[in-house]
N, C-alpha and C positions, 0 to 999 in steps of 0.2 A: 519440373518436379517441382521446385521451389515455389513457383507461380501458382501451382495448384494448390499447396501446404496454403498458401498463404490467404488464398480465398474460401479454403475450409476454415481456418482461424479468426478472418475479418470481425470483429463485432464481441469476438470474445475479450474478456475480462487482459489487457496489454500488461500482466505481471514481470500484474513481481516488473616541514621543518618548523619550529614551533614560533609563534611571534606574539605580540601583546597588540589586544584589540579594543578598539573604542567599548567598555566595559557601560552599566547602566548609566551611571552617573552621566559620563562623555555623551550617551546618547541626549538625553535629557537635555543637555547643554545645546545641543542643534536646534535650529531655527525650523520649526514644525512648516511645512510646507501650508500654504493657502489650497485646500483642495476644490476641486470641481466636481459635484456632484451631477448624474446628466443618465441617461438612460443607458442599460447596459448592452452589451452588442446584440445585434438583432439575431443572430446565430446560436446566440446561447437561448437553449431552450429553456426555461425552470419550470423544474416538478410542479411549483403549484403557482395558482394565482394570487398574489401577493405582490405588495408593492417593495420593486426592489429597485436600489439606485446604484451605481458603479463610479469609481474615481482612480485615479491614477495617482501613485505615490513615488517618487525619486528616492533610489536608493543605492549608493555605492555597490560599484562591482566589485571591488576587491576595498573591504575594512580595514587594510593596512595602508592603507590612501582613501581616506573619508571624503575629502576634496575633490577627489579623481573624478574617474568616468563615472556617471551613474546611472542605473538603467533603472527601468520601470518596472512597479510592482502593481495590477489591478486588483482591486480589492471592490466587495458590494458591498451594501446594507440595509438590512432590514429592519428599520428603527421601531423601538416600542413606542406603541402608541398610548404609552398609561405612565404618564410622568412619577405620579405618586409612588408609582411600585419600581421604579426603573431603578436598576443596581448601577449598571456600567455595559460595557460591551464582552461578548464571549467571541472569541477567534476561533476560528474553527478552520481544520485541515481533515480531509474526505481519505487522505493515504496515498499511496503509489511507491515511491515517488514519481509524480509525473502526475494527479489526479488533477483535472481541474476544479479549482475549489469556488469559485465566483457563485455555482448554482447551489453549495452545500446549501444555507441557511433556507433556500424555498425545498431543498430533500426533504431537510430534518422537519420543516411543516407538512409535505406531501405525506411523510410516515407517522403524523400527528403529535408532533411537535406541543407538548401541553400549552395552554397559552399565559400559564402563569411565568412559565418559562421566557417566552418573546414578551409579556410583558417587564420582565426583569430585567432583559439585555437588547442591546443593539445585535442581531446578529451580525459577524462580517465574515464574510467568507473571502477567499485569496487564492489567484493564482500565483501560485509560486515563482520565484526567480528561474527564469528558464521557459515558463510554463502557459500555454494557454495564450491570453490577451496580454500579460506581461512581456518584457522583453523577452520574444520567443528564440529558443536553439535549438539547432537541428544538424545532426549527423547527417542528413538527405539519404533515409533509407527508403528504401521503393518493395515492391512485393517482389521484386526479383532476386532481391538480396535473400540470404539464406538466414538472417535474422530477424525470426517470427515473432518472438516471445522472452522476455524478461526472464523465464524461468528455464535453464537448461534444458534442450531436449533428452529424454530417457538412455543411457548409455548401456548395451545391452552386450557390449565386452569391451576389452580394452582397445581393441579398433577403433571401435565406436567412439573412444575417449580420445585418441589422435587425431579420425577426423574432424572433430568437435574444435580442436583445441587450432586447426588449421583456419579454422569458421569464424573463432573466436578474436583469432589475431588479423581477419580480413578484417572486422568490426571496428576494430579497435587504432586500424590503420585508416579504415574510412573516416573513423570520427576525427582522428587529428590531422589529415590532407581537409576537413572541412572547415576545421576550426582554427581559418588563418588569422583572428583577432586574438586567438589566446583567452576566448570568453569562458570556454566550457569550464575550465579547472575551477568556476568562482562557486558551481552549483554544488553545494554542500549544503549538510544539515545543518552545521553551526553559522552559514552566511546565512540560511534562512530562516533559525529562530532571530538572531540579528535582526533581519527583517521585519520578523513579527512584532517584537520592540517596537523597530521604527513606527509600525502602524500605531500602534498603541498611541506612541507620542503625538504623531498628527492627528489622531484623532481626540487629543486633548486629555486622555485620561490618564490619572497618575497608576491605574492598575489596570490589569487585563485578565478574565476570564479566559478557559482555554477549553476545548472538546476536538480530540483528535481522536481519530480512530486508525488502527492498523498500524502502517509504515507513521501514520500522526501520531502515535503513541513516541516514537525515536525523537521526534522532530520537537513534542511537546516535554521529553524528558530533557534532553537539550537546552530546552526554551527556561524551563523550570531550574535549572539547574546553572545556566549563566544568567538570570535575573531574578534571583528570588524575590527580591525585594517588590519586582513589581506584577510579579503575578498573585492573584487574588484566587477563584476555586476552578478546581483543575479534573478535567478526568480523561482518564487514557481508556482506550475502547477497543480490546483485540491485541493486544502487547507483543512487537517486536522481542522484549524481550533488555532491550539496550538502548543506547542513543545514536545508536545504526544497525545499518545490517550489516552482517559480515559471512564470512563461509560458513560458522557455525548459526547462524542465523537463517543462513539460508538451507541449510540441511533440517533444520526443524520444518521444514516445509513435511517433507519426508513421515517426520513425526506424526504429523498432525494429517496427513492423508491417511497412514495406518489406523488412527485413533477414531478416523470421523467415514471411514468405509463401512464399517458394520452398521453404520444408525443409514445409508443408503441401502444395504443392501439386505434390512430386514423390510425396508419400505417397498423394495424391490420384489421379495421374496413373498409378500402375502397379494402380491400381485401378478405371480407368473402365470396366470391365464390369459390377460392380456399381454404381456410381455415375455415371457417365454425364457426367463433369462435365467429360472434358477426356482424348487420349491421352499429351499431356506438359503440361511444367510453364506452359509461354507460353500453350496452350490454356484451363488450367485460370482463368490467371490473366486471359483474357479471360472467360470463363463469368463469374467473378465480378465483372468492370467491368460485363456488358451485362445481368447479374441486377439489382446494384445501381443504375444509371443510371435504368432501365427504374421499377424500383419509388420512384425519387427522384419521377417524373412520375406514377404511377400504386400508390400503395398496395393491400395485399395486402386478403383478407378479414379478415385476423385482424388488421389495422390497423398491419401492421410496413411500414414504407418502406424507403430504401436506407439512412438513418441506423441504424434498428434493425437492419439486417441487417447493415451494417458492424460494428455495435457487437457484435454477437454473434459472428460471424467473430473478430474482436480477441479476445475473450474466451478464444475457443476456442482459439488458439495459444499459450496458457498452459504446452500440456501435451500431448502426444505421445497421450496419453492418450486426451483428447477430441478425435483428430482424425474419430474415426468421426462423432459425433454433430455433428462441425462440417460435416465432407462432408454427413450429413443435411439439415442445415438449408439449405445453398444449394440440394441436389436438389429438398426441398420447393418453394423458388420458382422454381425454372426454369419452373412452369406454374404463376403465381400464382393464377390465378382457380381452381384445382384445391385450394388449399391451406385447410383448413376455418378457419373464423370460430372464435373463441377465445370463452367462455362470458366473460360479465361479471364482474369482480371486484368485490372484498368492498371497499369506500372504507379501509380502513386500509391502511398501509403498514411491511409488515413490517423495510423497510430505512430505514426514516426516522432513525433512530438514526446509521446509517453516513452517511446522505449527510448531517445536519445536522456531525456531528464533523468530515468531508471538508472541508466549506466553511468550519467555523470554525477549525478548522487553517492553510487554506492561506490564507484571505484576512486573517487574522490577522497571518500570519507577515510578509509583506513587502506592499507596494505594489502593485497591480496598476494596467496604464492604465485611463483612463477614457474614451477619446477611443473611438468606434465606427467610424470612420478605422481605427486602429491596427491591430483585429484584420480588418478586411477585408483589409489590405494582408499582413497574414501569412496568412490564409485562401488568399489567392490565389499566394502564394510554395510555402505550402508543400502545394499541390495540383498545382503544378508538381514539387516536387520529390519529395515522397512522395505520389503519386496515388491510391494506395490506401485512404490514410487519413487525410492530412496536415489534407485540410482539415475536422477534427473535432475535433484535438487543439489547432487555433490558433484555432477557433473563441472566442468571448466567455462568460467565464463572470460567475456572481453577483457574485464577487470585484471587478469595475470598478463594483457599485454597491452594495458595502459599508457599511454605517452607520460601522464607528468605523475610524478610521486605527491601524495598529499602533503601540502605546503603546513599543517599543523595537525594533531593527532584528535582521535575522537576525543568529546568533550566525557568527563567522566561525569556520572552522577553524583550529583551533591547532597548528602542525607540528611545535611545541616540546616536546611532551610526550614520554612512556616509546613505545617503539618496539614496541607491544602491539597493534598493528591488523590482521589478515589479513583481506584483499577479496576475495571469491569471485563471479565473474563467468561467467554461461554467453555464449558466441561471440554466438548470435542469441536474441533477449529482445525478445518484443514490448511489453514497456512499461517497462523498464527497460535498452534498449539497451549494447554493451558500453563505451560512449563514456562512459557514467556512472560504471563502475568506475574507468578509465582518468581521469576526471574529481577522483575521490574520492580516487585512490593518487598523482596529482602534488599536488593542496594537502595532504596529510599527510606528501609526502616520507618523508623517510627514516622516521616513525614505522610507516610502511605496508609490506605486499609485496600485490601483486595476482596471484592466482589466476586463469588463463583457461580453464575448460571446453569443449572445443571441441564445443558441445551447441548444442541447442535449444530453448526453453522459458522460464519465470519460474521461478526458485529453484533453486540447486546443492545444497548439504548436504540430504541425504537425500530431497531432492525430486526430484533428478534421481538417478540410476544410476551416476556417474562414480566408478568405483572409484578414482585417482587422487585427486579433489578430496576425498573422504569420509576416505580419510587424511590426508593432509595438514591436515585440519580437527579430524580424530580426535587426531591428534599435538600440534598445537597447544594443544587443549584442555587435553588429558591430560599430556602429556610438556612443554608447554613448547616445542616445537619450531618454531620459525618458519623457512619457509625460506628460503635464505641470496641468494636473489633472486627477482624477479617471474618466474611459472611457468606455462607453457600445459599441459595434461591433455588427451593425447590423446582421440577420442570413444571412449565402451564399447564 
């Protein structure tokens, strides 16, 4: 069952004590390492034909012991070719946590990054600690394991939450068993933000600009709160709403699905003659519910149950470009008995590292409730308020059974720093709904301005085609022109 389920899901986005540490001044006193720039790893496919170099930077595994064990962080650089217009460096983070980042500069170029931006900055990608070609950490997940996505599976009833609790404990125990050297507990958002400032210092820059998307906004919010004096021009795109992802943030995924699904349903309804899923958005919604509720009771021959199909549709709402494929998924399961059985997959799990990094970061950042009854109540509430997907994102995760308690509280947003933060947010976003942008805007107060694009999907700058948002972001990064007030951009 799980082996088939894993085969269905491979290729889908893998979602989703206090102490004093070295602050900006202490970091600046560290001797900058001598970087060796060379070709990036051959297996990393760059999305655009640009000149990219990679290097590794040593950082402390534990910032309480900065001279102790060091791990490596791999960064990439697409250098500005216009010295007269170069302003500095633009640090990039694609989200996750756990997303590969050394290809992020090339990705932005492939999406049409204006040359004025790439003239103004060296684009600096980074595989964050524990991820990719940095010192990698792993729980050793395989396709035989029942943990197949960072978003918990939809729980149709209380019994489903209880079953998932057993799986969550198994996953947490597996991570604890494989983490023999105790490294996993040091993968936190705060430590990754400290790594960002080490990267800045290693590159010889007094300040760094930053663009972060999705979870990258939580990392960015932590970064600019810990190091306000060494940050320059900041952009947060598609916002988690705080400096970390906690149960409340995870539950907002259900809200995002509910707000974004109508856009997909309208698209599908106008194509009923092709997909046969309903002539109105309301009919498409009923079709979705009918298919998933039937699969809850009787999974399809390929192993997909209602939880899997809900997850696939959730991922399909990220972009209108995937609406056709997403409609086809629903069309396939209209008659699940006719769905082809999936061939057995190899036991290796290509997203093991992403799953591990997501778990380590989210579980280490904050304390999660340990009582299963808490999750049963949350699932029941969100099944009512967000019936399409709420009973998934309120479900229990391995963080409930994580071995280590957080060794520091999450960083609080610092609203007293420079007014250098531009917040971008689509009106409808399945994973980071609009309220996340508003929450972060309110926390940063006079430090930030919010730009709302009246669009649908996950990602604003370059990912969407909104000309107004593109112009505002480019103007900020290149010219330093911040909107005078919060702004709404009309649909493209």
